[in-house]
C-alpha positions as CSV (number, residue, x, y, z in Angstrom):
1,M,0.1,0.0,-0.1
2,S,2.6,2.7,0.5
3,S,3.7,2.2,-3.2
4,F,0.8,2.7,-4.2
5,W,0.8,6.5,-2.2
6,D,4.5,6.9,-3.1
7,R,3.4,7.0,-6.8
8,P,2.5,10.8,-7.9
9,Y,-0.9,10.5,-9.2
10,G,-1.9,7.1,-7.9
11,Q,-4.4,8.8,-5.7
12,N,-6.7,9.2,-8.5
13,Q,-8.4,6.6,-8.3
14,Y,-9.7,7.7,-5.1
15,I,-10.4,11.0,-6.1
16,A,-12.5,9.7,-9.0
17,A,-14.1,6.6,-6.6
18,F,-15.2,10.4,-3.5
19,F,-16.9,12.0,-6.6
20,A,-18.5,9.6,-8.3
21,S,-19.7,8.2,-4.9
22,L,-21.3,12.1,-4.0
23,G,-23.9,10.2,-5.8
24,A,-24.2,7.5,-3.2
25,L,-24.6,10.5,-0.9
26,S,-27.6,11.9,-3.1
27,A,-29.4,8.7,-2.9
28,G,-28.9,8.3,1.0
29,A,-30.6,11.9,1.6
30,T,-33.1,10.8,-0.2
31,V,-34.1,7.6,2.3
32,G,-33.3,9.8,5.0
33,W,-35.7,13.3,3.9
34,S,-38.7,10.8,5.2
35,A,-37.8,10.7,8.8
36,P,-37.7,14.4,9.3
37,A,-39.6,15.5,7.5
38,Q,-42.8,13.6,8.4
39,R,-44.5,16.0,11.0
40,D,-44.2,19.1,8.5
41,V,-45.3,17.4,4.7
42,T,-47.8,15.7,7.6
43,D,-49.0,19.7,8.7
44,K,-51.9,20.8,6.9
45,K,-50.0,24.5,6.8
46,M,-46.0,23.5,4.8
47,Y,-47.9,22.9,1.8
48,G,-51.6,23.7,2.5
49,F,-52.7,20.3,2.4
50,A,-52.9,17.6,4.8
51,V,-51.6,14.2,4.6
52,T,-52.6,11.3,6.1
53,L,-49.6,8.6,7.7
54,S,-51.4,6.4,5.1
55,E,-51.0,9.1,3.0
56,Y,-47.1,9.5,3.7
57,A,-46.2,6.1,3.7
58,W,-47.0,6.1,-0.3
59,V,-44.6,8.9,-0.2
60,C,-41.8,7.4,1.0
61,A,-42.6,4.0,-0.7
62,L,-42.3,5.2,-4.4
63,S,-39.0,6.2,-4.0
64,S,-38.2,2.7,-3.4
65,L,-40.6,1.5,-6.9
66,G,-39.1,4.0,-8.8
67,S,-36.4,2.7,-8.0
68,S,-36.7,-1.0,-8.7
69,L,-37.8,0.1,-12.1
70,I,-34.5,0.9,-13.0
71,A,-32.5,-1.7,-11.8
72,I,-32.3,-3.8,-15.1
73,P,-32.1,-1.6,-17.3
74,A,-29.3,0.7,-15.9
75,G,-26.6,-2.0,-15.9
76,P,-27.0,-2.6,-20.7
77,L,-27.5,1.2,-20.0
78,A,-24.4,1.4,-18.4
79,N,-22.5,-1.1,-21.2
80,C,-23.6,1.6,-24.2
81,M,-23.3,4.2,-22.6
82,G,-21.3,4.6,-20.3
83,R,-21.0,4.1,-17.2
84,K,-20.0,7.9,-16.7
85,L,-22.6,9.2,-18.5
86,I,-25.7,7.4,-18.1
87,T,-25.0,8.1,-14.0
88,L,-24.5,12.1,-15.1
89,L,-28.0,12.2,-17.1
90,M,-30.1,11.4,-14.0
91,V,-29.2,14.6,-12.7
92,P,-31.4,16.9,-14.2
93,P,-35.0,14.0,-13.4
94,Y,-33.2,13.9,-9.8
95,L,-32.8,17.8,-9.6
96,A,-36.6,18.3,-11.4
97,G,-37.8,15.1,-8.7
98,W,-36.6,17.9,-5.5
99,A,-38.3,20.6,-7.3
100,L,-41.4,19.1,-8.0
101,L,-41.3,18.1,-4.2
102,I,-40.5,21.9,-3.1
103,F,-43.3,23.1,-5.3
104,A,-45.9,20.4,-4.7
105,K,-49.2,21.9,-4.8
106,D,-51.0,18.7,-3.7
107,L,-50.8,14.9,-2.7
108,Y,-49.9,13.2,-6.3
109,M,-47.0,16.3,-6.9
110,L,-45.5,14.8,-3.7
111,M,-46.1,10.8,-4.8
112,A,-44.6,11.9,-8.3
113,A,-41.3,13.5,-7.1
114,R,-40.1,10.6,-4.8
115,F,-40.7,8.0,-7.5
116,L,-38.9,10.7,-9.3
117,Q,-36.2,10.7,-6.8
118,G,-35.5,7.1,-6.2
119,F,-35.9,5.8,-10.4
120,C,-32.4,8.3,-10.8
121,G,-31.1,7.7,-7.2
122,G,-31.9,3.6,-8.5
123,C,-29.8,4.1,-11.2
124,Y,-26.9,4.8,-9.0
125,F,-27.1,1.0,-6.6
126,I,-25.5,-0.5,-10.1
127,T,-23.4,1.7,-12.3
128,I,-21.5,3.8,-9.2
129,P,-20.0,0.3,-7.2
130,M,-18.9,-0.7,-11.2
131,Y,-17.6,3.3,-11.8
132,C,-15.6,2.5,-8.9
133,S,-14.6,-1.4,-9.1
134,E,-13.2,-0.7,-12.5
135,V,-11.5,2.4,-12.0
136,A,-9.5,1.0,-9.3
137,Q,-6.9,-1.3,-9.2
138,V,-6.6,-5.2,-7.9
139,E,-5.1,-4.3,-4.8
140,V,-8.0,-1.6,-3.3
141,K,-10.6,-3.2,-5.4
142,G,-13.0,-3.9,-2.5
143,Y,-11.7,-0.6,-0.9
144,L,-13.4,1.6,-3.6
145,G,-16.4,-1.0,-4.5
146,N,-17.7,-0.1,-0.9
147,F,-17.3,3.7,-0.8
148,F,-20.8,3.6,-2.3
149,M,-22.6,1.8,0.8
150,V,-20.2,4.4,2.9
151,F,-21.7,7.1,1.6
152,F,-25.0,6.2,0.9
153,V,-25.2,6.0,4.5
154,L,-23.8,9.4,5.2
155,G,-26.5,10.3,3.0
156,I,-29.3,9.2,5.9
157,V,-27.2,11.2,8.4
158,Y,-26.7,14.4,6.6
159,A,-31.1,14.8,6.3
160,Y,-31.1,13.6,9.5
161,I,-28.7,16.9,10.6
162,M,-30.1,18.7,8.0
163,G,-34.0,18.7,9.6
164,A,-32.7,18.4,12.9
165,F,-31.3,22.0,13.2
166,F,-33.0,23.8,10.1
167,D,-36.4,24.0,9.6
168,Y,-38.4,21.6,6.6
169,R,-37.6,24.0,3.4
170,Y,-33.7,24.0,4.0
171,L,-34.1,20.5,4.7
172,N,-35.2,20.0,1.4
173,Y,-32.8,22.9,-0.4
174,G,-30.2,21.2,1.0
175,C,-31.0,17.8,-0.1
176,A,-31.8,19.0,-3.4
177,I,-28.3,20.5,-4.2
178,L,-26.4,17.2,-3.4
179,P,-27.0,16.0,-7.1
180,A,-26.2,19.5,-8.4
181,I,-22.7,19.1,-6.4
182,F,-21.9,15.5,-8.3
183,L,-22.9,17.0,-11.9
184,L,-20.0,19.3,-10.4
185,T,-17.8,17.9,-9.2
186,F,-17.6,14.2,-11.2
187,I,-18.2,15.2,-14.7
188,W,-14.3,15.8,-14.4
189,M,-13.7,12.3,-14.3
190,P,-12.7,10.1,-17.0
191,E,-14.4,7.6,-18.0
192,S,-14.4,3.7,-16.5
193,P,-11.2,2.5,-18.9
194,V,-12.7,-0.9,-18.7
195,Y,-15.7,0.4,-20.8
196,Y,-13.7,2.2,-23.3
197,L,-12.5,-1.3,-24.1
198,L,-15.3,-2.6,-24.2
199,K,-15.9,-0.3,-26.9
200,N,-12.8,-1.1,-28.6
201,R,-11.1,2.4,-27.5
202,K,-7.9,1.6,-26.6
203,N,-6.4,4.8,-27.0
204,K,-8.9,6.5,-24.5
205,A,-8.4,3.7,-22.4
206,L,-5.3,5.0,-22.1
207,R,-5.6,7.9,-21.1
208,S,-8.0,7.2,-18.9
209,L,-5.4,5.4,-17.1
210,R,-2.9,6.8,-17.0
211,W,-4.7,9.8,-15.4
212,L,-6.2,7.4,-12.6
213,R,-2.8,5.6,-12.1
214,G,-0.1,8.8,-12.8
215,D,2.2,9.2,-16.3
216,S,4.8,6.6,-14.2
217,F,2.5,3.7,-14.1
218,N,3.4,1.2,-17.2
219,A,-0.4,1.7,-18.5
220,F,-0.2,-0.1,-21.4
221,S,0.6,-4.1,-19.3
222,E,-2.3,-2.7,-17.5
223,I,-4.5,-2.9,-20.5
224,N,-3.5,-5.4,-22.2
225,R,-4.6,-7.7,-19.5
226,M,-7.8,-5.9,-19.6
227,E,-7.9,-6.5,-23.1
228,Q,-7.1,-10.6,-22.4
229,D,-10.5,-10.4,-19.8
230,M,-12.1,-7.9,-23.0
231,V,-11.8,-11.0,-24.7
232,K,-13.1,-13.3,-22.5
233,L,-16.0,-11.2,-21.1
234,R,-17.7,-10.6,-25.0
235,E,-17.4,-14.0,-25.4
236,D,-19.3,-14.9,-22.4
237,Y,-21.7,-12.6,-23.1
238,E,-23.1,-14.6,-25.6
239,N,-23.7,-16.9,-23.1
240,T,-25.3,-15.0,-20.1
241,W,-28.9,-16.3,-20.9
242,R,-27.3,-19.4,-21.2
243,K,-25.1,-18.8,-17.3
244,L,-28.3,-17.5,-15.6
245,R,-29.7,-21.6,-15.8
246,H,-27.2,-23.1,-13.9
247,K,-28.0,-24.1,-10.7
248,A,-25.2,-21.3,-9.0
249,T,-27.4,-19.4,-10.0
250,F,-30.0,-20.4,-8.8
251,K,-29.1,-21.1,-5.6
252,G,-27.3,-17.4,-5.7
253,L,-30.3,-15.4,-6.8
254,F,-31.9,-18.3,-3.8
255,I,-29.8,-16.9,-1.4
256,C,-29.8,-13.2,-2.1
257,I,-33.2,-12.7,-2.1
258,P,-34.6,-14.2,1.1
259,L,-31.5,-11.9,2.3
260,T,-33.1,-8.6,0.8
261,F,-36.3,-9.5,2.0
262,F,-34.7,-10.1,5.7
263,Q,-33.1,-6.8,5.3
264,H,-36.1,-5.0,4.8
265,F,-38.8,-6.3,7.0
266,C,-36.4,-7.0,9.7
267,G,-37.7,-3.3,11.2
268,S,-34.8,-1.4,9.7
269,K,-36.8,0.2,6.8
270,A,-39.8,1.4,9.6
271,I,-37.3,2.7,12.0
272,I,-34.9,4.8,9.0
273,T,-38.0,5.7,7.3
274,Y,-40.6,6.5,10.8
275,A,-37.8,7.4,13.2
276,T,-39.2,10.4,14.0
277,F,-42.6,8.9,14.4
278,I,-41.6,6.2,16.5
279,L,-39.5,8.3,19.0
280,I,-42.8,10.4,18.7
281,E,-45.2,7.0,19.8
282,A,-42.6,5.8,22.6
283,D,-43.4,9.3,23.7
284,M,-40.0,9.4,26.2
285,G,-40.4,13.2,27.5
286,L,-36.4,14.0,27.0
287,Q,-35.5,17.8,27.1
288,W,-33.9,16.9,23.3
289,N,-36.2,16.9,20.7
290,V,-37.0,14.1,18.6
291,E,-35.1,15.0,15.5
292,L,-32.2,15.5,17.1
293,C,-32.3,12.3,18.8
294,T,-32.8,10.7,15.0
295,I,-29.0,11.9,14.2
296,F,-28.0,9.1,16.9
297,V,-29.8,6.9,15.5
298,G,-28.4,7.4,11.8
299,I,-24.2,7.7,13.4
300,S,-24.9,4.9,14.9
301,F,-25.5,3.1,11.5
302,L,-22.4,4.6,9.9
303,L,-20.0,4.0,12.1
304,S,-21.5,0.2,12.2
305,T,-21.2,0.3,8.0
306,I,-17.8,1.1,8.3
307,L,-17.0,-1.2,10.8
308,S,-18.2,-4.4,8.7
309,L,-16.9,-3.0,5.4
310,L,-13.4,-2.9,7.5
311,E,-13.8,-6.9,7.0
312,C,-11.9,-7.6,10.3
313,A,-14.3,-11.3,10.1
314,G,-16.1,-13.3,8.4
315,R,-19.2,-12.0,5.9
316,R,-21.3,-15.7,7.6
317,P,-20.8,-15.2,11.1
318,L,-20.5,-11.4,11.5
319,L,-24.3,-11.6,9.8
320,I,-25.3,-14.4,11.9
321,W,-24.4,-12.3,15.0
322,S,-25.8,-9.4,13.4
323,V,-29.5,-11.4,13.1
324,F,-29.5,-12.2,16.6
325,L,-28.6,-8.6,18.1
326,V,-31.5,-7.1,15.5
327,I,-34.1,-9.7,17.2
328,L,-33.5,-8.3,20.9
329,N,-33.6,-4.9,20.1
330,C,-36.9,-5.7,18.3
331,T,-37.9,-7.1,21.1
332,L,-37.0,-4.5,23.7
333,H,-38.8,-1.9,21.5
334,A,-41.6,-4.9,21.6
335,M,-42.0,-5.1,25.6
336,Y,-41.5,-1.3,25.7
337,F,-44.7,-1.0,23.9
338,N,-46.5,-3.4,25.2
339,L,-46.1,-1.5,28.8
340,R,-47.0,2.1,27.3
341,D,-50.4,-0.1,25.6
342,N,-50.9,-1.2,30.0
343,K,-49.7,2.0,31.1
344,V,-47.4,1.1,34.0
345,D,-46.1,2.3,36.2
346,Y,-42.6,2.5,36.2
347,L,-43.0,3.5,32.4
348,H,-40.8,6.5,33.5
349,S,-37.8,5.2,34.5
350,L,-37.5,3.5,31.2
351,K,-37.9,6.4,28.7
352,W,-34.5,6.2,27.9
353,L,-34.9,2.7,26.3
354,P,-36.6,3.2,22.9
355,L,-34.2,6.3,21.7
356,F,-31.3,3.4,23.0
357,S,-32.5,0.4,21.8
358,M,-33.0,1.9,18.3
359,C,-29.5,3.6,18.7
360,C,-28.3,-0.4,18.7
361,F,-30.8,-1.9,16.8
362,T,-28.8,0.0,13.4
363,F,-25.6,-0.7,14.8
364,F,-25.7,-3.8,14.8
365,F,-28.1,-3.4,11.8
366,G,-25.3,-1.9,9.8
367,L,-22.9,-4.2,11.6
368,G,-24.0,-7.4,9.1
369,Q,-27.9,-7.5,7.9
370,G,-27.8,-3.8,6.6
371,V,-24.3,-3.4,4.4
372,L,-23.5,-7.9,3.4
373,P,-26.2,-8.6,1.5
374,F,-24.7,-6.2,-0.9
375,V,-20.9,-7.6,-0.5
376,I,-22.5,-10.5,-0.9
377,I,-24.6,-9.8,-4.4
378,R,-21.6,-9.1,-5.3
379,D,-19.6,-11.8,-4.8
380,I,-21.7,-14.1,-5.8
381,F,-22.7,-12.6,-9.9
382,R,-20.1,-11.6,-11.1
383,E,-18.9,-11.2,-14.9
384,N,-21.2,-10.7,-17.5
385,V,-23.8,-12.6,-15.0
386,E,-23.5,-9.6,-12.9
387,V,-25.2,-7.6,-15.1
388,V,-28.6,-9.1,-15.1
389,G,-28.8,-11.9,-12.0
390,S,-28.0,-8.3,-9.7
391,G,-30.3,-5.8,-11.5
392,I,-32.6,-9.0,-10.9
393,V,-31.9,-9.0,-7.3
394,W,-32.1,-5.5,-6.8
395,T,-35.1,-5.1,-8.7
396,I,-36.8,-7.1,-6.1
397,A,-34.6,-5.6,-3.1
398,H,-36.2,-2.3,-3.9
399,F,-39.4,-3.6,-4.3
400,F,-39.7,-5.2,-1.2
401,G,-38.7,-2.0,0.1
402,F,-41.6,-0.4,-1.3
403,L,-43.9,-3.1,0.5
404,S,-42.5,-2.4,3.7
405,T,-42.2,1.1,3.5
406,K,-46.1,1.2,2.7
407,S,-46.8,-1.5,5.3
408,F,-45.4,-0.6,8.1
409,P,-48.8,2.1,9.1
410,M,-51.2,-1.0,8.3
411,T,-49.4,-2.5,10.7
412,L,-49.7,0.6,13.0
413,E,-53.7,1.1,12.7
414,A,-54.6,-2.7,12.2
415,W,-52.6,-3.8,15.2
416,G,-50.1,-1.0,17.1
417,M,-46.8,0.0,17.4
418,A,-46.3,-3.7,19.7
419,I,-47.2,-6.0,17.6
420,S,-45.8,-4.8,14.6
421,F,-42.1,-4.8,16.2
422,W,-43.0,-8.5,17.8
423,S,-43.4,-9.1,13.8
424,F,-39.7,-8.0,12.7
425,V,-39.0,-10.3,15.8
426,A,-40.5,-13.3,13.7
427,I,-39.2,-12.6,10.7
428,S,-35.8,-12.0,12.2
429,C,-35.9,-15.3,14.2
430,L,-36.4,-16.7,10.4
431,S,-33.5,-14.6,8.8
432,L,-31.5,-16.4,11.0
433,L,-32.3,-19.8,9.6
434,F,-32.1,-19.0,6.9
435,V,-28.5,-17.6,7.4
436,Y,-27.2,-20.4,9.4
437,F,-28.4,-23.2,7.2
438,F,-27.9,-21.6,3.6
439,V,-25.7,-18.2,3.6
440,P,-22.4,-19.5,2.9
441,E,-19.1,-17.5,3.6
442,T,-17.8,-16.0,0.3
443,K,-15.0,-13.9,2.0
444,G,-11.4,-14.5,0.7
445,K,-13.0,-16.4,-2.3
446,T,-12.8,-16.4,-6.2
447,Y,-15.3,-16.4,-8.5
448,E,-14.7,-20.2,-9.4
449,E,-14.5,-21.0,-5.8
450,I,-18.0,-19.8,-4.8
451,H,-19.3,-20.7,-8.0
452,S,-17.9,-24.7,-6.9
453,M,-19.8,-24.2,-3.1
454,L,-23.3,-22.8,-5.1
455,D,-23.1,-26.2,-7.3
456,S,-22.3,-27.9,-3.9
457,K,-25.2,-28.8,-1.2
458,T,-24.1,-27.0,1.8
459,V,-23.1,-24.5,3.3
460,Q,-19.2,-23.7,4.0
C-alpha cells in the first residue's frame, strides 16, 4: 500500500471514486429525508393540504418503487452509453424531482417527486459501484467498491442533521443541492477504462488509465491484461442467459433474494423511514427534540457500516451475530410498547429505552444485515451474470423496500406499535435460520470457488 501512495497521481483513483460516490450521498439523503420531514408534511400548514399517515407512507414508499424499475435496465445502459454518462444523465431528472417536491401543490405532486427521485437514485446502486470497481487497482478494488455504501448511509445521516437543525424548507434545499454538487464534480472525472475497451477505444482507455494511475505507471501492461479479460467477457456475453440457467446462478438468486427480504422486513425500513414518528410515539419525555435524537440513530448506522466494511471478521458469522442482536433490540422495542399500552407505573424509569434500543438496532443492523447482503450479491454475481443477476436481485430488493415502507403504517393502524415490532422479531428469527443453513462464506474466495460452492449441497 505504501508504494501505491508514493506513486505520483496514483491516488487519483480514490479521487474519482470519491466524486462518483457523491451520487450515493444523494441517494442516501433521499431515503433519510422521510424521517425528519414527516411532521412537516403531515401538517396542513406546510403545503396547504393535509397528508394522512397512510398517504405519507405512499410518499415514502414510491421512491423504492421508482428504484425497482431502473435496476435491470441500468446495467445494459451503462454498457451501451458508459458508466459516467448514464450516471450523469440521471442528475437533471433528480433535480426535477426535488423541484416537484419543493413546489408541490397537491399529494400527487409529492408522490411523483419521490418516484422520480427513487428512479434516479436506483440507477446509482448499479452504476456507481461498477464505476468505482473498474477504476481501481486490483489491490484496492474492494475498498473503492465499498465507497457506495458508506456514502449512502452518510447521506441518510446528512438528511437527519438537516432536519434537526433547519426547518423543512432548508431540509429540502439541502438535499436538492447534492445532485447538483455531484454533477459539478463528477463531470471532470474520466470514464471507466473498462467501458472504453468494451467499445474498442484503446487510446481513450490508455488516457483514462494514465490519469487514474499516474504517468510512471505502466498503463500498457494493465491495458493488455484488461483486453484479455475483455475477450473472455465478450465470449461469455453470448452465454449470459445460459449461465443464468445454471444451478449455481439459481442458488445465488435463492440466497440473495431472501437476504434482501429479511433486510427490509426486519424493522430496518420502518426505523430508518419513520424514526421521528416512532420516537414521538414512544413518548420518551427527553429534553432533546426527536429530530436531534434521529441523528444518534443515523450515526450509529454509519459507524457500524464502516466497521462492517473493514472486513475484520468473516461475513457469515458477522451476519449471524448481526441478526441475533437485531432480534434482541426489536424485542426490547416490542416490550416497551407493550408496557406503554398497559400503562404500567414504572414506565417513566424506562424513557431512555426507545432511543437506546433504536441506536443499538441501527448499529447492529449496519454491522451485518444492513451491508453484507450487498457485498454477498457482488461476490456471487460477477462477470456477465452480474449485469442481469444483480439487476434481478436489486429490482426485487427495492420492491421489498416499497412493500415494507408502505406496510408499516398499515400494521400500526391494525394492531399497534407493539405487535408491529413483535412481527419484526418473528421475521428476524426466520432470517437467523436462513442465514445459518443457507448462506455460505464468500470472504477471500474467487468467483470459481464461490461458483463451485454454490453447486455443492452444503453451506461452507
